C-alpha positions in Angstrom: 0.2 0.1 0.3 2.4 2.5 1.2 4.5 1.4 -2.2 1.7 2.2 -4.5 0.7 5.6 -2.6 4.6 6.2 -3.0 4.5 6.1 -7.4 1.4 8.1 -7.1 2.9 11.1 -6.2 6.3 10.0 -8.3 4.1 10.1 -11.2 2.8 13.5 -10.7 6.1 15.4 -11.4 7.1 13.8 -14.4 10.2 14.4 -16.8 8.7 15.3 -19.8 7.2 18.6 -17.7 10.2 20.2 -16.4 11.9 19.7 -19.6 12.6 22.5 -22.3 11.2 21.2 -25.5 13.9 21.8 -29.0 13.7 25.5 -29.8 12.4 26.7 -26.4 13.1 29.9 -24.6 16.4 28.6 -23.1 18.0 29.3 -26.4 19.3 32.8 -27.0 19.3 34.4 -30.9 22.8 35.7 -31.7 23.4 39.3 -30.9 24.6 41.7 -33.6 23.9 38.7 -35.8 26.8 36.7 -33.7 29.1 39.3 -34.1 29.5 42.2 -31.6 32.0 44.7 -33.3 31.2 44.2 -37.3 29.5 47.7 -37.3 33.2 48.8 -36.0 34.1 48.0 -39.3 33.2 51.0 -41.7 36.1 52.8 -43.0 37.7 55.8 -41.6 37.7 59.3 -43.8 40.7 61.0 -44.5 41.8 64.5 -43.4 43.9 66.3 -46.1 45.3 69.3 -44.8 44.8 72.9 -46.6 45.9 76.0 -47.0 46.5 78.5 -45.2 43.8 80.9 -46.8 39.8 81.6 -45.6 39.0 78.7 -47.4 41.1 76.2 -45.3 39.9 77.3 -42.5 36.6 77.0 -43.0 37.4 73.5 -44.3 39.2 72.9 -41.2 36.1 73.9 -39.3 34.1 71.7 -42.0 36.3 69.0 -41.2 36.5 69.2 -37.4 32.5 69.3 -37.0 32.4 66.0 -39.7 34.9 64.4 -36.8 32.7 65.8 -33.9 29.6 63.8 -35.5 32.0 60.7 -36.2 32.7 61.0 -32.6 28.7 61.5 -31.4 27.5 58.3 -33.5 30.1 56.6 -32.7 29.4 57.3 -28.9 25.7 56.4 -29.5 27.0 53.2 -31.5 29.0 52.2 -28.4 25.8 53.3 -26.4 23.4 51.1 -27.7 26.2 48.1 -27.7 26.2 48.5 -24.1 22.8 48.4 -23.4 22.2 45.4 -25.6 24.9 44.0 -24.1 23.1 45.0 -21.0 19.5 43.1 -21.7 22.1 39.9 -23.1 23.4 39.4 -19.8 20.7 39.9 -18.1 18.7 36.9 -20.8 21.5 35.0 -20.6 21.2 35.3 -16.3 17.3 34.1 -16.4 18.4 30.9 -18.6 21.5 30.1 -16.3 18.7 31.0 -13.4 16.1 28.3 -14.9 18.7 25.5 -15.7 20.1 25.6 -12.1 16.6 25.7 -11.0 15.7 22.2 -13.0 19.2 20.8 -11.6 18.4 21.4 -8.3 15.1 19.2 -8.8 16.4 16.6 -10.8 19.3 16.5 -7.6 15.8 15.8 -5.2 14.3 13.6 -7.6 17.6 11.6 -8.4 18.2 11.6 -4.5 14.3 10.5 -4.1 14.7 7.4 -6.5 17.9 6.6 -4.7 15.9 6.6 -1.1 12.9 4.5 -2.7 15.5 1.9 -4.3 17.1 1.3 -1.1 14.1 0.7 0.8 13.0 -1.5 -2.3 16.1 -3.7 -1.3 16.2 -3.7 2.0 12.4 -5.2 1.9 13.4 -7.8 -0.7 16.8 -8.7 1.6 14.1 -9.2 3.9 12.2 -11.7 2.1 15.3 -13.6 1.2 14.4 -13.0 -2.4 17.4 -13.3 -4.9 16.8 -10.1 -6.8 20.6 -9.7 -7.7 21.6 -13.1 -9.5 18.1 -12.5 -11.4 18.1 -11.4 -14.6 15.7 -7.9 -15.7 14.0 -7.8 -18.9 12.4 -4.4 -19.5 9.7 -4.7 -21.7 9.2 -0.6 -24.0 5.4 0.2 -24.0 4.5 2.8 -25.8 1.6 4.7 -25.0 -0.8 5.7 -27.2 -2.7 8.5 -25.3 -1.8 11.9 -25.7 0.0 14.2 -22.8 0.8 11.5 -20.3 
């Protein structure tokens, strides 16, 4: 009787219930197409020094303004990358937490099954059963019920 009750409680916790199916939320998409620094491969503009005339000063001011614009765009790009990396780290931490929780759950189930196995071995030993020398035949049955 006690064993049947234990089996009933064990059946309520199935491995499939907690396993992650293929393609589940545990898989993370690649960040920036898999290469975080690909946007840094843009070509740089070379500066050519102008004369000392008025047009040279204007060109130099325009070049400095263009350089400031590039630096501003680079800072914005770096800020976006930083934020994306922060989000990615949080996602990975969540996945790791789920995997760790599943690991602890499997460890608890394994410990409980080991305790039940030791209990059954003690009971069989008390009956004088020679279960260690017997051959074990496992019959595999495929359940046709969906979801069980």
